[in-house]
C-alpha positions in Angstrom: -57.1 44.2 59.9 -54.0 46.5 61.0 -51.7 45.4 62.4 -49.0 48.3 62.2 -46.2 47.6 64.7 -47.6 44.7 66.4 -45.1 42.5 67.3 -45.8 38.3 66.4 -44.3 35.4 67.1 -45.1 32.2 64.7 -43.9 29.0 65.7 -43.0 26.2 62.9 -43.0 29.4 60.4 -40.3 27.9 58.1 -43.4 25.8 55.7 -47.1 25.4 55.5 -49.1 27.1 57.5 -46.4 28.6 59.7 -45.1 30.6 56.6 -48.6 31.7 55.5 -49.7 33.4 58.4 -45.9 34.6 58.9 -46.5 36.1 55.5 -50.1 37.2 55.7 -49.1 39.6 59.6 -45.9 41.0 57.7 -48.1 41.7 55.0 -50.8 43.5 57.2 -47.8 45.5 59.0 -46.8 43.3 61.9 -43.3 42.9 63.0 -42.8 39.0 62.5 -40.2 36.3 64.4 -40.0 33.2 62.3 -39.3 30.1 64.7 -38.5 26.9 63.4 -35.8 24.2 63.4 -34.7 24.2 59.8 -32.7 27.8 59.2 -32.8 26.9 55.5 -36.8 26.7 55.2 -36.5 30.4 57.8 -34.0 32.2 55.5 -36.3 31.4 52.5 -39.3 32.8 54.0 -37.9 35.7 55.7 -36.4 37.0 52.7 -39.6 36.4 50.7 -41.3 38.5 53.7 -38.4 41.2 53.6 -38.7 41.1 49.7 -42.5 42.2 50.0 -41.8 45.7 52.2 -42.6 43.4 55.2 -40.2 43.2 58.7 -39.2 39.6 59.6 -36.5 37.8 61.4 -35.7 34.3 62.2 -34.5 32.4 65.1 -33.7 28.8 64.9 -34.9 26.5 67.8 -36.6 23.7 68.6 -40.2 24.3 70.7 -39.9 21.0 73.1 -36.4 22.4 74.2 -37.0 24.8 77.1 -33.9 26.4 76.8 -34.2 27.3 73.5 -37.8 29.0 74.0 -36.3 31.1 76.9 -33.2 31.9 74.9 -35.8 32.8 72.0 -38.2 35.0 74.3 -35.7 36.6 76.1 -34.1 37.8 73.0 -37.6 38.9 72.1 -37.9 41.2 75.2 -34.6 42.7 74.3 -35.1 43.6 71.2 -38.9 44.3 71.1 -40.0 45.4 75.0 -43.6 43.1 73.9 -45.3 40.5 72.0 -48.4 41.3 71.1 -49.5 38.0 69.0 -47.9 34.2 69.5 -49.6 31.5 67.1 -48.0 28.4 67.8 -48.2 26.0 64.2 -45.2 24.0 65.1 -46.1 20.4 64.6 -44.9 16.7 63.4 -46.8 13.0 63.1 -46.0 9.9 63.1 -47.9 7.3 61.7 -47.5 4.3 63.2 -50.1 1.3 64.4 -50.7 1.7 68.2 -50.0 -1.8 69.3 -46.0 -0.8 67.3 -45.8 2.7 68.8 -42.5 3.0 70.3 -42.2 5.6 73.2 -39.6 7.4 71.4 -42.1 8.4 68.3 -44.8 9.0 71.0 -42.8 11.4 72.9 -41.3 12.7 70.2 -44.8 13.9 69.2 -46.3 15.0 72.4 -42.8 17.1 73.0 -43.2 18.6 69.9 -46.9 19.3 69.0 -47.8 19.7 73.2 -45.0 20.1 75.0 -43.7 22.7 72.9 -47.1 24.8 72.5 -47.2 24.8 76.6 -43.8 26.0 76.8 -44.3 29.0 74.1 -47.8 29.9 75.7 -46.0 30.2 79.1 -43.0 31.8 78.4 -46.0 34.4 76.3 -47.9 34.8 79.3 -45.3 35.9 81.1 -44.5 38.9 78.7 -48.3 39.5 77.9 -48.8 39.6 81.9 -46.8 42.3 82.2 -47.9 44.8 79.8 -51.8 43.2 80.1 -52.5 42.2 77.0 -51.9 39.7 74.0 -53.1 37.0 71.9 -52.2 33.6 71.4 -54.1 31.4 69.2 -53.2 27.7 68.7 -53.4 24.9 66.3 -55.6 22.3 67.2 -57.4 19.6 65.0 -60.1 17.7 64.0 -58.1 14.9 65.1 -58.5 16.3 68.8 -61.8 16.6 68.5 -64.7 14.1 70.5 -66.8 13.0 67.6 -64.6 13.2 64.5 -64.0 10.4 62.4 -60.2 8.9 63.2 -57.4 7.6 61.2 -55.4 4.3 62.4 -52.0 5.8 63.2 -52.4 9.0 64.7 -53.2 8.4 68.4 -49.8 10.3 69.7 -51.1 13.1 67.1 -54.5 13.2 68.0 -53.6 12.9 72.1 -51.2 16.0 71.2 -53.7 18.1 69.6 -56.6 17.5 72.2 -54.1 18.7 74.8 -53.9 21.8 72.9 -57.5 22.5 73.1 -57.8 21.5 76.7 -55.2 24.1 77.1 -56.2 26.6 75.5 -59.2 26.4 77.3 -58.0 27.2 80.4 -55.5 29.4 79.6 -58.5 31.6 78.3 -59.9 31.8 82.0 -56.5 32.4 83.3 -55.9 35.2 80.9 -58.9 37.2 81.0 -58.0 39.1 83.9 -55.2 40.3 81.9 -56.7 40.7 79.1 -54.4 38.1 77.4 -57.0 36.8 74.5 -56.4 32.9 73.6 -58.4 30.3 71.7 -57.5 27.2 69.4 -58.4 26.8 65.6 -59.0 23.1 65.1 -58.7 22.5 61.0 -59.6 19.7 59.0 -57.4 18.4 56.3 -55.2 21.5 55.1 -52.9 21.5 51.9 -49.4 21.1 53.5 -46.7 18.5 53.7 -47.7 17.3 56.6 -50.7 15.6 55.4 -49.4 14.5 52.5 -47.0 12.7 54.9 -49.9 11.7 57.6 -52.9 10.8 55.2 -52.5 10.9 51.6 -55.5 9.4 50.6 -57.3 12.5 52.5 -58.3 15.4 50.0 -57.6 19.1 51.2 -60.2 21.1 52.2 -58.7 24.4 52.4 -54.6 25.9 51.3 -52.2 26.9 53.9 -52.8 30.8 52.6 -57.1 30.0 53.9 -56.0 28.8 56.8 -53.3 31.7 58.0 -56.4 34.5 56.3 -58.5 32.7 59.7 -55.6 33.1 61.6 -54.5 36.9 61.1 -58.5 37.6 61.6 -58.8 36.1 65.1 -55.0 37.5 66.3 -56.7 41.2 65.3 -59.2 43.3 67.3 -62.1 41.9 64.9 -61.1 38.2 66.5 -61.9 39.7 70.0 -64.9 37.6 71.0 -63.7 34.7 70.1 -61.2 33.4 73.5 -61.1 30.6 74.7 -63.2 29.2 71.7 -61.9 26.3 69.7 -62.8 27.0 65.9 -63.8 23.6 64.3 -63.4 24.3 60.6 -64.7 21.5 58.8 -64.4 22.3 55.3 -65.9 20.5 51.7 -62.7 18.9 49.8 
């Protein structure tokens, strides 16, 4: 999967799936921009990539803050003049019985997971429409898929991930005339810090690196048939 000189933005890239995806994209030759809220994690990730011969830069900000996202995309436009790939990995989870859910907690989860994906997709769409090509991959979850087992306390997370799946479907429709390909991936339990926080009783069915391999495949030309798809990843732990 040759990504030479592709410009790729990965949100939530300081750890977990985002970091693993940034690393694999850089190994494939992409110029990667890592975006998250935590400078120390980003610096570690960039150092790891550059040590192995990759091209990476870090940008600190919050995907739920419109101004942060706009500044990020203006930097991308000014520096690279284009964006070929956006992978939205940024997410949080809050485990709280619904009757005890504080509005502030609900808003924080929805804002980062769903609003953040919307803001980054919108700015990417504007750039990709100008260049008449691009790939956007959004991370949903089996938690947002109808008919899959749900776990108590995950209401805000489940709703946010259902929203991401719906957003992906309509963006694939609107992107098609502009050669913008959009798809979602809905994994089950992935071995990350978030899983251990949200559901420590669950055994992970895949590693962050394994999910990253799927995301890089979808971002490449090999994944060109998956626009509009929400790929559900059921794994056997």
